[in-house]
C-alpha positions as CSV (number, residue, x, y, z in Angstrom):
1,M,0.0,0.0,0.0
2,W,1.2,3.5,-0.8
3,S,1.6,6.1,1.8
4,I,1.9,9.6,0.3
5,A,3.5,12.5,2.1
6,V,4.7,15.9,0.9
7,L,6.6,17.4,3.6
8,A,9.0,20.1,2.4
9,F,9.8,22.5,-0.4
10,V,12.9,24.7,0.1
11,I,14.5,26.8,-2.5
12,V,18.0,26.6,-1.0
13,A,19.1,23.7,1.2
14,D,19.4,24.6,4.9
15,A,22.9,23.2,5.1
16,T,24.4,26.0,3.0
17,T,25.7,29.2,4.7
18,V,24.6,32.7,3.9
19,R,27.7,33.2,1.9
20,D,27.2,29.9,0.0
21,R,23.6,31.0,-0.8
22,E,24.6,34.4,-2.0
23,A,27.3,32.8,-4.2
24,R,24.9,30.3,-5.6
25,A,22.3,33.0,-6.3
26,A,24.9,35.1,-8.1
27,E,25.7,32.0,-10.3
28,G,21.9,31.6,-11.0
29,L,21.7,28.3,-9.0
30,S,18.9,27.2,-6.6
31,T,18.1,23.9,-5.2
32,I,14.6,22.4,-4.6
33,E,14.5,20.1,-1.6
34,L,11.7,17.6,-1.1
35,E,11.2,15.1,1.7
36,A,8.6,12.4,2.4
37,S,8.2,9.3,4.7
38,D,5.7,6.4,4.8
39,G,6.4,5.8,8.5
40,V,9.1,3.1,7.7
41,W,11.3,4.7,5.0
42,A,12.2,8.3,4.4
43,A,13.2,9.9,1.1
44,K,14.8,13.2,0.3
45,A,15.1,14.5,-3.3
46,S,17.3,17.4,-4.4
47,I,16.8,19.2,-7.8
48,E,19.5,21.7,-8.6
49,V,18.4,24.3,-11.1
50,G,20.7,26.8,-12.9
51,D,20.5,29.6,-15.5
52,F,20.6,28.2,-19.1
53,V,23.9,28.9,-20.8
54,R,23.4,29.1,-24.5
55,E,27.0,28.6,-25.5
56,N,26.9,25.1,-23.9
57,H,24.2,23.8,-26.3
58,T,23.3,23.3,-29.9
59,Y,19.9,24.2,-31.4
60,S,17.6,23.5,-34.2
61,L,14.0,23.5,-35.2
62,K,12.1,20.4,-36.3
63,K,8.7,19.8,-37.5
64,L,7.4,16.7,-35.6
65,S,4.4,16.2,-37.8
66,P,2.7,18.0,-40.8
67,D,0.0,19.5,-38.6
68,T,2.2,20.9,-35.8
69,S,4.4,23.9,-35.5
70,Q,8.1,23.4,-35.4
71,R,9.6,22.4,-32.1
72,V,12.9,23.5,-30.5
73,I,15.5,20.8,-30.4
74,I,18.4,21.3,-27.9
75,D,21.4,19.0,-28.1
76,G,19.5,16.7,-30.4
77,K,16.6,16.3,-28.2
78,F,13.0,17.7,-28.1
79,A,13.1,20.5,-25.5
80,W,10.4,20.1,-22.8
81,G,9.1,23.3,-21.4
82,L,9.1,25.4,-24.5
83,E,6.2,26.2,-26.7
84,G,6.0,25.3,-30.4
85,T,7.3,28.1,-32.6
86,N,8.8,28.9,-35.9
87,E,11.8,30.6,-34.2
88,I,14.5,29.3,-31.9
89,E,13.3,30.0,-28.3
90,Y,15.9,29.7,-25.5
91,P,15.0,28.5,-22.1
92,S,16.0,30.6,-19.1
93,K,16.5,27.7,-16.6
94,E,17.8,24.1,-16.8
95,I,18.1,21.3,-14.4
96,R,21.7,20.7,-13.4
97,S,21.3,17.6,-11.2
98,V,18.7,15.3,-9.5
99,S,19.6,13.2,-6.5
100,V,17.5,11.0,-4.2
101,D,18.4,9.8,-0.7
102,L,16.2,6.8,-0.4
103,A,16.4,5.3,3.1
104,G,20.1,6.3,3.3
105,T,21.2,5.3,-0.1
106,V,22.0,8.3,-2.3
107,I,21.2,7.9,-6.0
108,N,22.3,10.6,-8.5
109,L,20.3,10.4,-11.6
110,P,22.3,10.5,-14.9
111,G,21.8,13.6,-17.2
112,E,19.8,11.6,-19.7
113,A,17.0,11.6,-16.9
114,F,16.6,15.4,-17.0
115,A,18.8,17.0,-19.7
116,D,15.9,17.8,-22.0
117,C,13.7,19.2,-19.1
118,Y,13.8,23.0,-19.2
119,E,11.9,25.7,-17.3
120,P,11.3,23.9,-14.1
121,S,8.9,25.7,-11.9
122,T,10.2,27.2,-8.6
123,A,6.7,28.4,-7.4
124,V,5.9,27.9,-3.7
125,G,3.1,25.8,-2.4
126,E,-0.1,27.0,-0.8
127,K,-1.2,26.6,2.8
128,S,-4.5,24.7,3.3
129,K,-7.5,26.5,4.6
130,D,-7.1,24.8,8.0
131,G,-3.5,25.8,8.1
132,K,-2.3,22.3,8.9
133,S,-0.9,21.2,5.6
134,Y,0.6,22.4,2.3
135,R,-0.4,21.7,-1.2
136,W,2.5,21.8,-3.6
137,R,1.4,22.4,-7.2
138,Y,4.7,21.9,-8.9
139,Y,6.5,19.3,-7.0
140,Y,5.6,16.1,-5.2
141,I,7.4,13.2,-3.7
142,W,6.0,9.8,-2.8
143,V,7.9,7.0,-1.0
144,S,7.1,3.3,-0.5
145,S,9.0,1.1,1.9
146,V,7.0,-2.0,0.5
147,K,8.0,-1.2,-3.1
148,K,11.4,0.2,-2.1
149,L,11.1,3.2,-4.3
150,A,10.4,6.9,-4.4
151,R,8.6,8.9,-7.1
152,I,9.3,12.5,-7.7
153,K,6.9,14.7,-9.8
154,M,7.8,18.0,-11.3
155,I,6.0,20.4,-13.6
156,G,7.8,22.8,-15.9
157,S,6.7,25.5,-18.4
158,D,7.6,28.7,-20.0
159,G,3.9,29.6,-19.9
160,T,2.3,27.4,-22.7
161,G,4.8,24.6,-23.2
162,G,3.9,22.9,-19.9
163,Y,4.9,19.3,-19.1
164,R,4.9,16.9,-16.3
165,V,7.8,14.5,-15.5
166,V,7.7,11.7,-12.9
167,W,11.0,10.0,-12.0
168,T,10.7,6.6,-10.3
169,V,13.9,5.8,-8.3
170,H,14.4,2.3,-6.9
171,S,16.6,1.5,-3.9
172,N,18.9,-0.6,-6.2
173,G,19.7,2.5,-8.2
174,K,17.5,1.7,-11.3
175,W,15.3,4.6,-12.3
176,S,12.7,5.4,-15.0
177,R,10.9,8.5,-16.3
178,E,7.5,9.3,-17.5
179,I,7.0,12.6,-19.3
180,N,4.0,14.3,-21.1
181,L,2.3,17.5,-21.8
182,S,0.6,18.7,-18.6
183,D,-3.2,19.1,-18.5
């Protein structure tokens, strides 16, 4: 049975000093921290986001089907988070790393898990009407000690090119990803 918990959303990890935070902000870096527990296992996910550096990438436009507009291709892959256009559109933010601490085992996802995911949202959650919980619209984390995995959901968009990605990370280090246009 799944126990679902969303416990934390922090733009910069608490372990950093004020000087580290200022230096990271000057470099355009921020970290989204998520935590969850099912009462047996705990999971923490860290998503590092940075400014998109155009010089580090290649670009092209490609028509994916006759009835769609052209799509931006960055480094040979479809760029999630950008709208269809007839001009090259550059993202402003990109994911630099995703790591998950699952019951004490740290798993760093490879670049292929997130390199095509641009414009991750850094919006903050909303407090519930009773004031006892938070509803996070853009990030979720679920953990299951029974299945020995965590799932991290993120939504990204530049406004109209919205997408939803779910990374499933297993305690043995295996991972998978589901990605689609958001509703």
